[in-house]
C-alpha positions in Angstrom: 13.3 -72.3 21.7 15.4 -70.3 24.1 18.6 -71.5 25.6 17.1 -72.2 29.0 14.4 -74.4 27.5 16.9 -76.2 25.3 19.2 -76.9 28.3 16.3 -78.2 30.3 15.3 -80.5 27.4 18.8 -81.9 27.0 19.2 -82.4 30.7 15.9 -84.2 30.9 16.8 -86.5 28.0 20.2 -87.4 29.6 18.6 -88.1 33.0 16.0 -90.3 31.4 18.8 -92.2 29.7 20.5 -92.8 33.0 17.3 -93.9 34.7 16.3 -96.3 31.9 19.8 -97.6 31.1 19.7 -96.6 27.5 22.1 -94.5 25.5 21.2 -91.2 23.8 24.5 -91.3 21.9 24.6 -93.1 18.6 27.5 -95.2 17.4 29.7 -93.3 15.0 29.7 -94.9 11.6 31.9 -94.7 8.4 31.0 -95.5 4.8 33.7 -97.6 3.2 35.2 -96.0 0.0 37.3 -97.5 -2.7 40.8 -98.2 -1.5 39.9 -98.3 2.2 41.3 -101.0 4.5 40.4 -101.8 8.1 43.9 -100.6 9.2 43.5 -97.3 7.4 40.0 -96.7 8.8 41.3 -97.6 12.3 44.1 -95.0 12.0 41.6 -92.3 10.8 39.4 -93.0 13.7 42.0 -93.6 16.5 40.9 -97.2 17.1 42.2 -100.7 16.4 41.4 -103.2 13.7 40.4 -105.7 16.4 37.8 -103.2 17.7 36.5 -102.5 14.3 36.1 -106.2 13.6 34.4 -106.8 16.9 32.0 -103.8 16.6 31.0 -104.9 13.1 30.9 -108.7 13.6 33.6 -109.2 11.0 35.4 -112.6 10.9 37.9 -111.5 8.2 39.5 -108.2 7.0 37.2 -108.2 3.9 35.1 -105.0 3.6 33.1 -103.7 0.7 32.6 -100.3 -0.9 29.5 -98.7 0.5 29.5 -100.8 3.6 28.7 -98.9 6.8 31.1 -99.7 9.7 30.8 -98.7 13.3 34.1 -96.8 14.0 33.4 -95.5 17.5 31.1 -97.5 19.8 29.0 -95.4 22.1 29.0 -96.3 25.7 25.7 -97.1 27.3 24.5 -95.4 30.4 24.7 -97.4 33.6 21.6 -99.6 34.3 19.7 -99.7 37.5 20.7 -102.5 39.9 18.5 -105.6 39.8 16.1 -105.2 42.8 15.6 -109.0 42.9 19.3 -109.6 43.8 19.1 -107.6 47.0 19.3 -109.2 50.4 16.2 -109.9 52.3 16.5 -109.5 56.1 13.1 -110.9 56.9 
């Protein structure tokens, strides 16, 4: 695929994402290794323990070897305004 076709495909995907309010970017994850802590993982990924716990629905600081943690939450594209909430001048 040449560069022009690739660029067109990427732009089309991004535009579709904006139109339908979905994200084409996946959350970044990290696999917990022996000796890891939430604090250490947060430092490696420039985030906070609070965000890690929120993104991963953790109520405690307990994590397990092999556990997949979201370490960078993707932002979703803006959604279209709800047409039913508009004003009606009739």
